[in-house]
C-alpha positions as CSV (number, residue, x, y, z in Angstrom):
1,M,0.0,0.0,0.0
2,S,1.4,3.4,-0.9
3,H,0.2,6.7,0.4
4,G,0.4,10.1,-1.3
5,F,-1.5,13.3,-1.3
6,G,-3.0,13.7,-4.7
7,A,-6.6,13.3,-5.9
8,A,-6.9,10.8,-3.1
9,L,-4.7,8.7,-0.9
10,K,-3.4,6.2,-3.3
11,V,-4.2,2.6,-2.4
12,D,-3.7,-0.6,-4.3
13,D,-6.5,-2.6,-2.6
14,G,-8.2,-4.0,-5.6
15,K,-11.5,-2.2,-5.0
16,P,-13.2,0.0,-7.6
17,R,-11.8,3.5,-7.5
18,L,-13.9,6.1,-5.8
19,P,-13.3,9.8,-6.0
20,G,-11.0,11.6,-3.5
21,S,-11.1,10.5,0.2
22,L,-14.2,8.4,-0.5
23,H,-12.0,5.6,-1.7
24,L,-10.7,4.9,1.8
25,N,-13.9,5.9,3.6
26,R,-16.5,4.1,1.5
27,R,-19.6,4.0,3.7
28,L,-22.1,6.8,2.8
29,S,-23.2,7.2,6.4
30,Q,-19.6,8.4,7.2
31,W,-20.2,11.4,5.0
32,L,-24.0,12.2,5.2
33,H,-26.8,12.2,7.7
34,F,-30.4,13.2,6.9
35,R,-32.2,14.5,9.9
36,A,-36.0,14.3,10.3
37,D,-36.1,18.0,11.0
38,G,-35.0,18.9,7.4
39,V,-31.3,19.3,8.0
40,V,-28.6,17.5,6.1
41,E,-25.4,16.9,8.1
42,V,-22.2,16.7,5.9
43,K,-19.3,15.1,7.8
44,P,-15.9,15.8,6.2
45,G,-12.6,14.8,7.8
46,K,-11.2,18.3,7.2
47,V,-11.2,21.3,9.5
48,E,-12.0,25.0,8.8
49,L,-8.7,27.0,9.1
50,G,-9.9,30.1,7.4
51,Q,-9.9,28.7,3.9
52,G,-13.7,28.7,3.6
53,I,-14.4,25.0,3.2
54,L,-17.5,25.2,5.5
55,T,-19.2,27.1,2.7
56,T,-17.6,25.3,-0.3
57,L,-18.4,21.8,0.9
58,A,-21.9,22.8,1.8
59,Q,-22.4,24.2,-1.7
60,I,-21.2,20.9,-3.3
61,A,-23.6,18.8,-1.2
62,A,-26.6,21.1,-1.7
63,D,-26.0,21.1,-5.5
64,E,-26.0,17.3,-5.8
65,L,-28.8,16.7,-3.3
66,D,-31.1,19.5,-4.7
67,V,-31.6,21.1,-1.3
68,A,-31.3,24.7,-0.2
69,L,-27.9,25.7,1.0
70,E,-29.4,26.7,4.3
71,R,-30.3,23.1,5.0
72,I,-26.7,21.9,5.0
73,R,-24.8,21.7,8.3
74,V,-21.1,20.9,8.0
75,V,-20.2,18.9,11.1
76,S,-16.9,19.5,12.9
77,V,-14.4,16.6,12.9
78,V,-14.8,14.0,15.6
79,T,-11.8,11.8,15.6
80,P,-13.4,8.3,16.2
81,E,-16.3,9.1,13.9
82,S,-15.3,11.3,11.0
83,P,-13.8,10.0,7.7
84,D,-10.0,9.6,7.9
85,E,-8.8,12.3,5.5
86,A,-5.2,12.5,6.8
87,V,-4.4,16.2,7.1
88,T,-6.0,19.6,6.2
89,S,-3.3,21.2,4.1
90,G,-2.0,21.8,0.6
91,S,-5.3,23.2,-0.7
92,L,-6.6,19.6,-1.0
93,S,-9.9,20.0,0.8
94,V,-12.0,20.6,-2.3
95,Q,-10.0,18.1,-4.4
96,D,-10.2,15.3,-1.9
97,S,-13.2,16.1,0.4
98,G,-15.2,17.9,-2.2
99,S,-15.0,15.1,-4.8
100,A,-15.9,12.6,-2.1
101,I,-18.9,14.6,-0.9
102,R,-20.1,15.2,-4.5
103,H,-20.0,11.5,-5.3
104,A,-21.5,10.5,-1.9
105,S,-24.3,13.0,-2.3
106,A,-25.0,11.9,-5.9
107,D,-25.2,8.3,-4.7
108,A,-27.4,9.2,-1.7
109,R,-29.8,11.0,-4.0
110,R,-30.0,8.0,-6.3
111,I,-30.7,5.7,-3.3
112,F,-33.4,7.9,-1.9
113,L,-35.1,8.4,-5.3
114,S,-35.0,4.6,-5.9
115,V,-36.9,4.1,-2.6
116,A,-39.4,6.8,-3.5
117,A,-40.0,5.2,-6.9
118,Q,-40.5,1.8,-5.4
119,R,-42.9,3.0,-2.7
120,S,-44.9,5.3,-4.9
121,G,-45.0,3.3,-8.1
122,V,-43.7,6.3,-10.0
123,A,-40.8,5.8,-12.5
124,F,-37.4,6.8,-11.2
125,D,-36.8,9.1,-14.1
126,A,-40.2,10.8,-13.6
127,I,-39.2,12.0,-10.1
128,T,-37.5,15.3,-9.5
129,V,-36.1,16.8,-6.3
130,Q,-37.2,20.3,-5.1
131,D,-35.5,21.3,-1.9
132,G,-35.4,17.8,-0.6
133,D,-39.0,16.9,-1.6
134,F,-39.5,14.2,-4.2
135,I,-42.0,15.4,-6.8
136,G,-43.7,13.1,-9.3
137,P,-46.1,13.9,-12.2
138,H,-49.0,14.1,-9.8
139,G,-47.4,15.6,-6.7
140,K,-45.1,14.8,-3.8
141,V,-44.1,11.2,-3.4
142,G,-41.7,11.5,-0.5
143,S,-38.6,13.4,0.8
144,Y,-35.2,12.9,2.3
145,W,-36.7,13.7,5.6
146,Q,-39.5,11.2,5.3
147,F,-36.9,8.4,4.8
148,A,-34.3,9.9,7.1
149,D,-34.4,7.0,9.6
150,A,-34.4,4.2,7.1
151,G,-30.7,3.4,7.5
152,L,-30.4,3.7,3.7
153,L,-26.8,5.1,3.9
154,E,-25.3,2.1,5.8
155,V,-23.8,0.9,2.5
156,E,-20.6,1.5,0.5
157,A,-20.8,4.1,-2.2
158,S,-21.4,2.8,-5.7
159,P,-18.7,3.5,-8.3
160,E,-21.5,3.8,-10.8
161,A,-23.0,6.9,-9.2
162,R,-23.0,9.9,-11.5
163,A,-22.7,13.5,-10.3
164,K,-24.6,16.3,-12.1
165,P,-23.0,17.8,-15.2
166,V,-21.3,21.1,-14.6
167,A,-24.1,23.0,-16.5
168,A,-26.7,21.6,-14.1
169,R,-25.0,22.9,-11.0
170,R,-26.7,26.0,-9.5
171,L,-24.6,26.7,-6.4
172,V,-21.0,25.6,-7.1
173,G,-19.2,28.5,-8.8
174,V,-21.5,31.1,-7.4
175,S,-20.4,33.2,-4.5
176,A,-22.1,32.5,-1.2
177,P,-21.7,34.2,2.2
178,R,-18.8,32.6,4.0
179,R,-20.1,30.7,7.0
180,D,-16.9,31.0,9.0
181,L,-16.4,34.8,8.7
182,P,-19.0,36.2,11.1
183,G,-17.4,34.5,14.1
184,K,-14.0,35.5,13.0
185,L,-14.9,39.1,12.4
186,Q,-16.7,39.3,15.8
187,G,-13.9,37.7,17.8
188,A,-15.9,34.6,18.6
189,P,-14.1,31.3,19.2
190,A,-14.0,30.2,15.6
191,Y,-10.6,28.4,15.1
192,V,-9.5,24.9,15.9
193,H,-7.4,26.1,18.8
194,D,-10.5,27.8,20.3
195,L,-12.1,24.4,20.9
196,R,-13.1,23.7,24.5
197,L,-14.3,20.1,25.0
198,P,-15.5,18.4,28.2
199,G,-12.5,17.2,30.2
200,M,-10.0,18.5,27.7
201,L,-6.4,18.7,28.8
202,H,-3.4,20.6,27.4
203,A,-0.1,18.8,27.0
204,R,3.5,19.9,26.6
205,V,6.5,17.6,25.9
206,I,9.8,18.3,27.6
207,R,12.5,17.8,25.0
208,P,15.9,16.2,25.9
209,S,19.1,18.2,25.7
210,G,20.1,16.4,22.5
211,R,19.3,13.6,20.1
212,G,19.5,10.3,22.0
213,A,20.0,11.9,25.4
214,K,19.0,9.8,28.4
215,L,17.2,11.1,31.4
216,E,19.7,10.8,34.2
217,A,17.8,12.5,37.1
218,L,14.6,14.5,37.7
219,A,14.3,16.5,40.9
220,D,11.0,16.6,42.7
221,G,9.0,19.8,43.0
222,A,5.5,21.4,42.9
223,L,3.7,22.0,39.6
224,P,1.2,24.9,38.9
225,G,-2.5,24.4,39.0
226,D,-3.7,20.9,38.3
227,A,-0.7,20.0,36.1
228,R,0.8,16.5,36.4
229,L,3.8,14.8,35.0
230,V,3.7,11.9,32.5
231,R,6.9,9.9,32.3
232,D,7.7,6.8,30.2
233,G,11.3,6.0,30.3
234,D,13.2,9.0,28.9
235,F,10.0,10.6,27.7
236,L,8.6,13.5,29.7
237,A,5.4,15.4,29.3
238,V,2.9,17.4,31.4
239,L,-0.9,17.5,31.3
240,A,-2.9,20.4,32.6
241,G,-6.3,22.0,32.4
242,T,-5.0,25.2,30.8
243,E,-2.3,26.0,28.4
244,W,-0.8,28.5,30.9
245,D,-0.4,25.8,33.5
246,A,1.0,23.3,30.9
247,E,3.6,25.8,29.8
248,G,4.6,26.7,33.3
249,A,4.8,23.0,34.4
250,A,6.9,22.2,31.3
251,A,9.3,25.0,32.1
252,R,9.7,23.8,35.7
253,I,10.2,20.2,34.7
254,A,12.8,21.2,32.1
255,A,14.8,23.1,34.7
256,R,14.7,20.0,37.1
257,A,15.7,17.4,34.5
258,R,19.3,16.3,34.0
259,W,20.2,14.6,30.7
260,Q,23.2,12.5,29.7
261,E,24.2,12.7,26.1
């Protein structure tokens, strides 16, 4: 297996190629969740760093699903649940995340329309989507929200799914208000380093005096706040409830440590 940052992480696994990061995160439910209250959750494995992907990825999903942009909620990354998209860097979010979300959304649309066609008896090709509602020749035959709890997305994406042609897209390529800007302009906690999670701790590593140095001795002493020492052989680190205490504790530990090179 070889890894690289291109159109997708490159893997020789014998599976049909899927676009972008979808190839390594193939289950549709990893990317999309339709809520009964009319909201679509889009779940990329990338983070907003000021590049505007909260807006861009929402536009891509809304276009493919034929829902209003306001219905799309881009969910923040949760390590054990979000798709593994490696890192957020190199201007690859649209290339890797965007292509994955476009394909996943197109496939989800196909799946939901197939269910609507089966349940209503209306031909698949005769059903259109208007802001999440499925409309047949004689009226509404369902919606994403109606089938939201059907577990329809607990499947791998199909390589046969086809995204809309460029000419049919109504949101991608059109400027939309940046979702991340109001918080940034108003000084709200809008960046990754502003996150405050329940029970979250801050860590700092105490580096040795040189490459391969061994910890010879470490003097005892108090640490600020709730900071505590973590030691594993020659590895030293501190954990604390605040960055300030973590920095202070790391400085004290560094002054007490004696290394042998």
